[in-house]
C-alpha positions as CSV (number, residue, x, y, z in Angstrom):
1,M,-3.4,15.0,-28.3
2,Q,-6.5,14.8,-26.1
3,P,-6.6,12.1,-23.4
4,Q,-8.2,8.9,-24.5
5,S,-10.0,6.3,-22.4
6,A,-11.6,3.0,-23.1
7,P,-15.3,2.7,-22.5
8,V,-16.1,2.2,-18.8
9,D,-18.5,-0.4,-17.4
10,D,-20.9,1.6,-15.2
11,Q,-21.0,-1.3,-12.7
12,R,-17.3,-1.0,-11.8
13,E,-16.2,0.8,-8.6
14,A,-13.4,3.3,-8.7
15,V,-11.3,2.7,-5.5
16,I,-8.9,5.5,-6.5
17,K,-10.1,8.7,-8.0
18,V,-7.6,11.4,-9.0
19,R,-8.8,14.7,-10.4
20,G,-7.0,17.8,-11.6
21,L,-3.7,16.7,-10.0
22,R,-0.7,19.1,-10.3
23,N,2.7,18.0,-9.0
24,Q,5.4,20.6,-9.1
25,F,8.9,20.8,-7.7
26,G,10.1,24.4,-7.9
27,T,9.6,25.5,-11.5
28,Q,9.4,21.9,-12.8
29,V,5.8,20.8,-13.4
30,V,5.6,17.0,-13.5
31,H,1.8,16.6,-13.7
32,D,-0.8,19.2,-14.7
33,N,-4.6,18.7,-14.5
34,L,-4.1,14.9,-14.4
35,D,-7.2,12.7,-14.0
36,M,-7.1,8.9,-13.2
37,D,-9.4,6.2,-12.0
38,V,-8.4,2.8,-10.7
39,W,-11.1,0.1,-10.6
40,R,-11.7,-2.4,-7.9
41,G,-10.1,-5.8,-8.6
42,E,-8.0,-4.8,-11.6
43,V,-4.2,-4.8,-12.2
44,L,-3.4,-1.3,-13.6
45,G,0.0,-0.9,-15.2
46,V,1.3,2.7,-15.1
47,V,3.9,3.4,-17.8
48,G,5.6,6.4,-19.3
49,G,8.9,7.8,-20.4
50,S,11.7,8.9,-18.1
51,G,10.6,12.0,-16.2
52,T,6.9,11.6,-16.6
53,G,6.4,11.1,-12.9
54,K,5.3,7.5,-12.6
55,S,6.7,7.0,-9.1
56,V,5.8,10.6,-8.1
57,M,2.2,9.7,-8.9
58,L,2.3,6.6,-6.7
59,R,4.0,8.5,-3.9
60,T,1.4,11.3,-4.1
61,I,-1.5,8.9,-3.9
62,V,-0.1,7.2,-0.8
63,G,0.6,10.5,0.9
64,L,4.4,10.7,0.6
65,N,4.2,13.8,-1.7
66,K,1.9,16.7,-1.3
67,P,0.5,18.0,-4.7
68,A,0.2,21.6,-5.6
69,A,-3.4,21.2,-6.6
70,G,-6.1,18.6,-7.2
71,S,-8.0,15.9,-5.3
72,I,-7.3,12.3,-4.5
73,E,-10.0,9.9,-3.1
74,V,-9.0,6.4,-2.0
75,L,-11.7,3.9,-0.9
76,G,-14.1,6.8,-0.5
77,V,-11.7,8.9,1.7
78,D,-10.3,12.3,0.7
79,V,-6.7,11.6,1.5
80,L,-5.6,15.2,1.0
81,N,-8.2,17.0,3.1
82,G,-9.9,14.3,5.2
83,S,-9.5,14.0,8.9
84,E,-6.3,12.4,10.4
85,Q,-8.4,9.5,11.7
86,D,-9.9,8.9,8.2
87,R,-6.5,9.0,6.6
88,K,-4.9,6.6,9.1
89,S,-7.9,4.3,8.7
90,V,-7.6,4.1,4.9
91,E,-3.8,3.7,5.0
92,Q,-4.3,0.4,6.8
93,R,-6.3,-0.7,3.7
94,W,-3.4,-0.4,1.3
95,G,0.1,-1.8,1.1
96,V,3.2,-0.5,-0.7
97,A,6.2,-2.3,-2.1
98,F,8.9,0.2,-3.2
99,Q,11.4,-0.5,-6.0
100,D,14.4,-1.0,-3.6
101,G,12.2,-2.8,-1.0
102,A,12.7,0.0,1.6
103,L,13.1,-2.6,4.3
104,F,14.4,-1.7,7.7
105,S,18.0,-2.9,7.6
106,S,18.3,-3.6,11.3
107,L,15.2,-5.8,11.4
108,T,14.8,-9.4,10.2
109,V,12.3,-10.2,7.4
110,L,9.8,-11.4,9.9
111,Q,10.3,-8.2,12.1
112,N,9.9,-6.1,9.0
113,V,6.6,-7.8,8.1
114,M,5.4,-7.5,11.7
115,A,6.2,-3.8,11.9
116,P,2.9,-2.5,10.4
117,M,1.0,-4.9,12.7
118,R,2.8,-3.5,15.8
119,E,1.9,0.0,14.7
120,H,-1.8,-0.5,13.9
121,L,-3.0,-3.7,15.6
122,K,-3.5,-4.8,19.2
123,M,-2.7,-8.5,19.3
124,S,-0.3,-10.9,20.9
125,H,3.2,-11.3,19.7
126,G,2.5,-14.9,19.0
127,L,-0.4,-14.1,16.7
128,M,1.6,-11.4,14.9
129,K,4.4,-13.8,14.4
130,A,2.1,-16.4,12.9
131,L,0.5,-13.9,10.6
132,G,3.9,-12.6,9.6
133,E,5.1,-16.1,8.7
134,L,1.9,-16.6,6.7
135,K,2.5,-13.4,4.7
136,I,6.1,-14.4,4.1
137,S,5.0,-17.7,2.7
138,L,2.3,-16.0,0.5
139,A,5.1,-13.9,-1.0
140,G,6.9,-17.1,-2.0
141,L,9.8,-17.0,0.5
142,P,10.9,-20.1,2.4
143,P,10.6,-20.3,6.2
144,L,14.4,-19.8,6.6
145,A,14.0,-16.3,5.2
146,C,12.1,-15.1,8.3
147,G,15.2,-14.8,10.4
148,K,17.4,-13.2,7.7
149,F,18.3,-9.5,7.5
150,P,17.8,-7.6,4.2
151,S,21.5,-7.6,3.6
152,E,21.5,-11.4,3.5
153,L,18.9,-11.6,0.8
154,S,19.2,-11.6,-3.0
155,G,17.5,-8.8,-4.9
156,G,14.6,-11.0,-5.8
157,M,14.1,-12.1,-2.2
158,R,14.1,-8.5,-1.0
159,K,11.4,-7.7,-3.4
160,R,9.3,-10.6,-2.1
161,A,10.0,-9.6,1.5
162,A,8.8,-6.1,0.7
163,L,5.7,-7.6,-0.9
164,A,5.1,-9.7,2.3
165,R,5.2,-6.5,4.3
166,A,2.8,-4.8,1.9
167,L,0.4,-7.7,2.5
168,A,0.8,-7.5,6.3
169,M,-2.5,-5.7,7.0
170,D,-4.6,-7.7,4.5
171,P,-4.9,-4.7,2.2
172,E,-7.5,-4.1,-0.5
173,I,-5.0,-2.2,-2.7
174,V,-1.4,-2.9,-3.3
175,F,1.0,-0.4,-4.8
176,L,4.1,-1.8,-6.6
177,D,6.9,0.5,-7.8
178,E,8.9,-1.1,-10.6
179,P,8.5,-4.6,-9.0
180,T,10.6,-6.5,-11.6
181,A,13.4,-3.9,-12.0
182,G,16.8,-5.5,-11.6
183,L,15.5,-9.1,-11.8
184,D,16.6,-11.6,-14.4
185,P,13.9,-12.8,-16.9
186,V,13.2,-16.0,-14.9
187,G,12.9,-14.1,-11.6
188,A,10.7,-11.4,-13.2
189,A,8.4,-13.9,-14.8
190,A,8.1,-15.7,-11.4
191,Y,7.2,-12.4,-9.7
192,D,4.6,-11.6,-12.3
193,D,3.0,-15.0,-11.8
194,L,3.0,-14.5,-8.0
195,I,1.3,-11.1,-8.3
196,G,-1.3,-12.5,-10.7
197,E,-2.0,-15.4,-8.3
198,L,-2.3,-13.2,-5.3
199,Q,-4.5,-10.7,-7.1
200,R,-6.9,-13.5,-8.0
201,S,-6.9,-15.4,-4.7
202,L,-7.1,-12.3,-2.4
203,G,-9.2,-10.1,-4.7
204,L,-6.6,-7.3,-4.7
205,T,-6.5,-4.1,-6.7
206,V,-3.0,-3.6,-7.9
207,F,-1.5,-0.3,-8.9
208,M,1.8,-1.1,-10.6
209,V,4.4,1.3,-11.9
210,T,6.5,-0.5,-14.4
211,H,8.5,-0.3,-17.6
212,D,8.5,-4.1,-18.1
213,L,6.6,-5.0,-21.2
214,D,6.5,-8.7,-20.2
215,S,4.6,-7.7,-17.0
216,L,2.2,-5.5,-18.9
217,Y,1.2,-8.4,-21.2
218,A,1.3,-11.1,-18.5
219,I,-0.8,-9.6,-15.7
220,C,-2.2,-6.1,-16.4
221,D,-5.9,-5.7,-17.1
222,R,-5.4,-2.1,-18.2
223,I,-2.6,0.3,-19.0
224,A,-2.4,4.1,-18.1
225,V,0.2,6.0,-20.1
226,L,1.7,9.1,-18.5
227,A,2.8,11.7,-21.1
228,E,2.5,15.4,-21.6
229,K,2.0,15.8,-17.8
230,R,-1.2,13.8,-17.6
231,V,-2.7,10.4,-18.4
232,L,-2.6,10.5,-22.1
233,V,-4.4,7.3,-22.7
234,D,-5.8,4.4,-20.7
235,G,-7.3,1.1,-21.7
236,P,-6.4,-2.6,-22.5
237,I,-3.0,-3.2,-23.9
238,E,-4.5,-4.1,-27.3
239,M,-5.6,-0.5,-27.6
240,M,-2.2,1.0,-27.2
241,T,-0.9,0.2,-30.7
242,D,-3.7,2.4,-32.2
243,V,-2.6,5.5,-30.2
244,D,-1.2,8.2,-32.5
245,H,1.7,9.4,-30.2
246,P,5.4,8.9,-30.9
247,W,6.4,7.5,-27.5
248,V,3.4,5.2,-27.3
249,Q,4.0,3.9,-30.8
250,E,7.7,3.3,-30.2
251,Y,7.0,1.6,-26.9
252,F,4.1,-0.7,-27.8
253,T,5.0,-1.6,-31.4
254,G,8.8,-1.9,-31.3
255,P,10.7,-5.3,-31.3
256,R,10.6,-5.7,-27.6
257,A,6.9,-5.1,-27.5
258,R,6.4,-7.8,-30.2
259,A,8.5,-10.2,-28.2
260,A,6.6,-9.5,-25.0
261,Q,3.3,-10.0,-26.8
262,V,4.4,-13.4,-28.0
263,K,5.3,-14.3,-24.4
264,G,2.0,-13.0,-23.1
265,L,0.0,-15.0,-25.7
266,G,2.0,-18.1,-24.8
267,K,0.9,-17.8,-21.2
268,G,-2.7,-17.6,-22.2
């Protein structure tokens, strides 16, 4: 089927523009001629079946994977072909929280959060420490967490620590890779609430790779479905049930989807 998109408000600003993207590993083509826009201030949920390259897409946008073809523009900067100075500058305007946290195991939570500041900012240790503690608090962790090592944290606390580090540089865009994976339902709901609150209070744009239907209904403004090596459809979640595609139908109209919809309506 042909890619489908919801009508676009001409007043919205695309902070991420992906055009003609091709990701390939050997003979395996993951994405081919993929186009995607992410609008300022939205929470975009990126979904798709196993092997559709959701995390590959995220890693490609943030520069951890070099595509075989295509263009990527983030906040007006060509991140594939721009100058090194331009790329470094725009990298300071986004934050990334990976699925496993990707925290430095030999550093405390506070030291992990301060790491991007040490690399990019010229400020006193005392100011960095104060800012780090603020970010940790914003991520919903208690002050005692500052001095703990990743191995001493629960899975949920590690995810919040990773989020605190992603917020370290006051980013405009936050990338989240499966943020609620491995969390119990209560912990996942609390994390969703935290992301929604931070997005509203800080004016963030959130690019969230997820398979969690509860998250899609709770906090996402728009959904992008990866299938057939491209963005098959994008739009509000209410639009997904009308898409004539087997995976989309199964995912968004099955029993789990109906239960998630009830939860989402309950929150409203």
